[in-house]
N, C-alpha and C positions, 0 to 999 in steps of 0.2 A: 747447589748453592744453599746456604742456610740450613743444612741438614746435620750439622755436627752434633755429637752428643757432648754437651757441656757438663763437666764434672761438677757435682754439688760443692758449694763453698763450705768449708768446715766451720763449726761454731754453732750458733743457735738459730740458724736460718730456717725458714719454712717455705714450702712450695705454694705458689698461687694456684687457686683452683682453675683447672682447665689448661694449665701451662703445658706446652708440648716438649719442654726440656726442663731439666732440674734447676731452674733459676732460683737463686737464694734471695730471700727478703729478710731483713732483720727488724726486730721490733722498733717502733718509733722512740725517739729520745727528744727531750726538750731542746729547742733551738733558740737562737737570738730573737729578740723582739717578741717573745711570747709565742713563737711558732713551734712546729715539730719537725724533726729530721728523721728520715728513713733511708737506710742504705739498700740499694738494689745492685748487688755486685759492684761494678765500677762506678755506678751512678749514685750520688747522694742527692736526695730530694728534700728541700726545705719548703715547708708550707707556712706562710705567715697568716695571721688572723684575717678572716673574711675573704680568703682566697680559696677555701676548701672546695667549693662547688665546681671549680674549673680544673682541678687536678685529675689527670687520667687515672684509670683503675690500676691496682698493683700489678696485675699480670702484664699489662702493656708497658709499664715502667720497668719491670724486671727484664722484659725483652730488650728494651733500649739499653739497660745497664749491662747486657751481655756483650755489646760490641763497641761501646764508646771507650775512649782512652781512660785508663785508671786516673782517679782523682777528679773526674768530671762532676760538677755540682750544678744543679738547677734550683733556683728559688722562684716560687710562685708568689707574686705580690699583688695585692689589690691596688688598682690605679684610681686615685682620686686627686683632683676632680677629673671629669671627662677629658679626653685628649683633643681639645679644640685645636691646638697648634703644635702638638707633639708628633714628630714624624715617624716614630718607631714603636714596635710592639715588644721588642725584647732587646736586652743589652748583654753583650758577651765580651769577656776578656779573653786574651789569647793564651796566656800562660801564667798561672794554671788556668784551666778552662772553667770559668764560672759564668753561668747564664742566669739572667733574671728575666722571667716572663711576666709582663704586666697584664693583669686581667681585669676586665670589667664587662659591661653589657655589649661592647663592640665585638667581643669574642664569644665563641661557644665551645662546646667540648670538642667538636670536630676541628675547629680552627686552632685550638690550643695544641692539639697533637701535631697538626701540620707545622706550626711555627716552631715547635720544639724540635722536630726532625730537621727543619731548615737550619736551626742553630747548631744541631749536632753535626751537620755536614761541615760547617765552619770549624768545629772542633776536630773533625777527622782530617781536614786540610791542615790545620795547625800541627797535628801529630805527624804529618809527613813533610819534613822541612823542605825537600826539593819541590814538591807540589806547591807548598805555601809560598816559597820564594818566587816561583814562576807566576803564580796567579796574582800575588800582591805587588808585583812590579808594574802591573797595569796602571796607567795613568787614569785618575778619576776625573770625570767630567765636572765642569763648574756647577756648583749647587749641591754637590754631595755633602752631607747625607740628607739634607732637608728636602731635596727635589726627588720625587718618586722616579721620574724617567732617568735621571742621572744615576740614582742608586741601582735601579734594575738593569742598567746597561752593563754593569760590571760582569765579567765572565764568572767570577766566583759566586755572585748572587744568582746568576742563571743556573749554575751548577747546583747550588743549594736548593733552589726551587725544584729542579729536576729530581734531585735526591729525595726530597720530601714527598713528591708525587709517587716516585717508584717505591719508596719504603712504606707508604700508606697501602699500596697494592700488596706488598709483601706481608704486612700485618694482617690484612684481610685473608690472604692465603693461609696464614697460620691460625686463623680463627680468632684473631684479636680484633674484634669489631670496633667501629668508630673511626673517625678521621675520613676526610674526603680530599681528593686532589684539587689543585688549583686555587687554594685559599691564600693567595699571595698578597703582596703589598697593595695592589690595586683593589682587590676584593675588600681588604680591610679598610682602605681609604673611603670607599663608598659606605661602609658600615659606620665609620666615624662621622661622616657627613649626615647620615640619616639619624644618628644618635643625638648629635648636638643641635641639629636644625631640622626636626621632623616636619615642620610646616613647609619647609622649602624643598626637602628631598623626598617627601612621602611619609608613609606610616613609620612609627617607631620600629626599631629593630627588635627582633624577637629576643627572648631571654637566653639563658646560658645554653640550654639544650637545643634551641631551635635556630632559625635564621636561614636565609638563602645561602647557597654555597655553589654558585655557578662557576665551573672551572674556567680558569684563564685560557684564552685562545692563543696566547703568544707562543711562538716557537721557542723551544728550550734546547740546550746543548745535550741531547739525549745520549750521544756517544760518550761524552765526558762523564755524564752522570752515571751511565751504565758501568763505566770503568771504576768509578768510586764505589758503587754498590758491589761490584765484583770483588773489589779489594776487601770490603767488609766481610763478604762471604768467605773469601780465602782465609781471612783472619780467624773466622769461626771454625773453619775446618781444621785449622792448625792447633786448636785448643785441645 
């Protein structure tokens, strides 16, 4: 699994230092709202002003770009003001797949990688119509999407959590450091509480590079998650 030799992309790409496969990265271009845009194989990454410190390193993004559906785009956007009552960390459309990751001091570099992989799992589900139709026929509990328990109860959300945890482990196996498992919605909710009300919830959260990252103890649908990971691995071996 994940041992395919991926052919280099033609054009003016270059290889990230330390990459284990010939991933292609193309020079940045100007993007909307004063940001920059970089293409990593199938993944386009747009970084808006003041979000630069949270963007993962090129070799990590190039790896993501090697297995996501063509046309996938992620935008890193600085969130202001703090998320006092906002229930989400990222927003994704289903077709075409465009993901916006909102960053501020409630996130760190590890958690941004985790939430990006979580959203990529949704993208991979969307790319499989049969799987998408099956998962998205599930009835949502009252309170979705603002209630954390109702949100996390969905099978697709559990699958995306399991996928993010498994792929973080795979990234480490490949020597792409950074990222930790278990940085889910409940972990982030505690971060937001501590960030907006430090006198109530304890010390201020650490900065971008730090912060506690205690893994979630909830049981995840590992079998379904493993099947999705295996599907990604099979796709890579077919390239």
